[in-house]
C-alpha positions as CSV (number, residue, x, y, z in Angstrom):
1,R,25.4,-18.9,-2.9
2,K,23.8,-16.3,-4.7
3,R,23.9,-12.6,-3.1
4,R,20.7,-10.6,-2.9
5,R,21.3,-7.3,-4.6
6,N,20.1,-4.2,-2.5
7,I,17.4,-2.6,-5.2
8,A,15.1,0.1,-3.5
9,T,11.0,-0.7,-4.7
10,Q,9.6,1.0,-7.1
11,S,6.3,0.5,-5.5
12,C,4.6,2.4,-2.5
13,L,4.7,0.1,0.9
14,N,0.8,-0.2,0.7
15,C,1.2,-2.1,-3.2
16,H,4.3,-3.6,-2.2
17,T,2.8,-5.7,0.6
18,S,-0.5,-6.4,-1.0
19,K,1.6,-7.3,-3.9
20,H,-0.6,-4.6,-6.4
21,E,0.6,-3.0,-9.5
22,C,1.6,0.3,-9.0
23,D,2.0,3.1,-10.8
24,G,4.9,5.4,-9.2
25,K,2.8,8.4,-8.9
26,Q,2.0,10.1,-5.7
27,P,-0.2,8.9,-4.6
28,C,-0.6,6.1,-7.2
29,Q,-3.8,4.9,-8.8
30,C,-4.2,1.6,-6.9
31,C,-4.5,4.0,-3.4
32,V,-6.5,6.4,-5.0
33,L,-8.9,3.4,-5.7
34,L,-8.7,2.2,-2.4
35,G,-9.0,5.2,-0.6
36,L,-5.5,5.2,0.7
37,V,-4.4,8.6,-0.5
38,G,-2.7,9.8,2.6
39,L,-0.7,6.3,3.6
40,C,0.8,6.1,-0.1
41,I,4.2,6.0,1.5
42,Y,7.3,5.5,-0.9
43,E,10.6,3.9,0.7
44,T,14.2,5.1,-0.4
45,D,17.4,4.0,1.3
46,G,15.4,3.0,4.2
47,L,13.7,6.2,5.0
48,A,10.0,6.5,4.1
49,L,9.0,9.6,2.2
50,T,6.3,11.3,2.1
51,D,4.2,13.2,-0.1
52,D,5.4,16.7,1.4
53,P,9.0,16.7,1.3
54,T,9.0,20.4,2.8
55,I,7.9,19.1,6.3
56,D,11.4,17.1,6.6
57,E,13.1,20.0,5.1
58,L,11.3,22.5,8.0
59,T,12.0,20.0,10.9
60,T,15.8,19.7,9.8
61,R,15.9,23.8,9.6
62,E,14.6,24.1,13.1
63,R,16.7,21.4,14.4
64,I,20.0,23.0,13.2
65,A,18.9,26.6,14.2
66,E,18.3,24.9,17.7
67,L,21.4,23.2,17.7
68,E,23.6,26.6,16.5
69,S,21.7,28.7,19.5
């Protein structure tokens, strides 16, 4: 029996589920044409990445500060 390799998809979730060709940009051209710019999300290691990574960084810093106090 062949084993499946864990390979991260290179396309956004919208293109992956609808089987469109994704160009890998943020937002991708397909999502721009369909008007789904805010929903163009890429997934890596099980975590969804949005177009603004500073939001996650700020919430992490706030959480650390809360735990330290």
